[in-house]
C-alpha positions as CSV (number, residue, x, y, z in Angstrom):
1,M,7.4,9.5,2.2
2,M,6.7,5.7,2.6
3,I,5.4,3.0,-0.5
4,V,4.1,-0.2,1.0
5,D,3.7,-3.1,-1.4
6,S,0.7,-4.9,-2.4
7,N,1.8,-7.8,0.1
8,T,1.6,-5.8,3.4
9,W,-1.9,-3.9,2.5
10,A,-3.3,-6.8,1.4
11,D,-2.3,-8.5,4.7
12,F,-3.6,-5.4,6.1
13,F,-7.4,-5.9,4.7
14,N,-7.5,-9.7,5.5
15,G,-6.4,-8.8,9.2
16,T,-3.0,-11.0,9.2
17,E,-0.6,-9.9,11.9
18,T,3.1,-9.7,10.1
19,P,5.9,-7.2,11.7
20,Y,4.7,-5.2,8.0
21,V,1.4,-4.6,9.2
22,Q,2.3,-3.6,12.4
23,R,4.6,-1.0,10.7
24,L,1.6,0.2,9.0
25,D,-0.7,0.6,11.4
26,I,1.4,2.7,13.6
27,A,1.8,4.7,10.4
28,L,-1.7,5.4,9.7
29,D,-2.3,5.8,13.4
30,R,0.1,8.7,13.8
31,E,-0.9,9.8,10.0
32,E,3.0,9.5,8.5
33,D,3.6,10.2,5.2
34,L,2.1,7.3,3.6
35,G,1.8,7.4,-0.8
36,V,0.3,4.9,-3.0
37,V,2.0,3.4,-6.5
38,P,-1.2,3.1,-9.1
39,I,-0.3,-0.6,-9.5
40,I,-0.4,-0.9,-6.0
41,I,-4.1,-0.1,-6.0
42,T,-4.7,-2.4,-9.0
43,E,-3.0,-5.3,-6.9
44,V,-4.8,-5.2,-3.6
45,L,-8.0,-4.3,-5.0
46,Q,-8.2,-7.2,-7.7
47,G,-8.1,-9.5,-4.7
48,F,-11.7,-8.4,-2.9
49,R,-14.3,-10.8,-3.6
50,S,-17.0,-8.7,-1.5
51,D,-18.0,-5.3,-2.9
52,T,-18.0,-3.9,0.6
53,S,-14.7,-5.1,1.6
54,F,-13.8,-3.8,-2.0
55,R,-15.1,-0.5,-1.4
56,R,-13.5,-0.2,1.8
57,A,-10.1,-0.6,0.4
58,R,-10.9,1.7,-2.3
59,Q,-11.4,4.6,-0.2
60,V,-8.3,3.9,1.8
61,L,-5.8,3.2,-1.0
62,V,-7.4,6.6,-3.2
63,S,-7.3,8.9,-0.3
64,L,-3.5,8.3,-0.6
65,P,-1.3,10.6,-2.7
66,I,-0.9,8.7,-5.8
67,I,3.2,8.7,-6.4
68,H,4.0,8.6,-10.5
69,P,7.7,7.0,-9.8
70,T,10.2,7.8,-12.5
71,V,12.3,5.0,-14.4
72,E,15.2,6.2,-11.9
73,C,13.1,5.8,-9.0
74,H,12.8,2.7,-9.8
75,V,16.3,1.8,-10.5
76,R,17.1,3.8,-7.2
77,A,14.3,1.4,-5.7
78,A,16.2,-1.7,-7.2
79,T,19.7,-0.9,-5.7
80,M,17.7,0.0,-2.3
81,F,16.5,-3.8,-2.3
82,R,20.3,-4.9,-3.5
């Protein structure tokens, strides 16, 4: 399962072209296995100024499986990052 960070989602919804957004586009087109962590939903949605954009992003984000990582998941993520 792929979890996309809030910066990439923000770029996606703002129409910014980055390699990460391109990868997200591919994942969405192919209906790959995506998930979202609740804090990412908060971070992304709080950046919207218009209600229409907020609702569109909310619909996309809450349609994904919600992942509730354990502390061990966070440790593994830090290890992968390092």
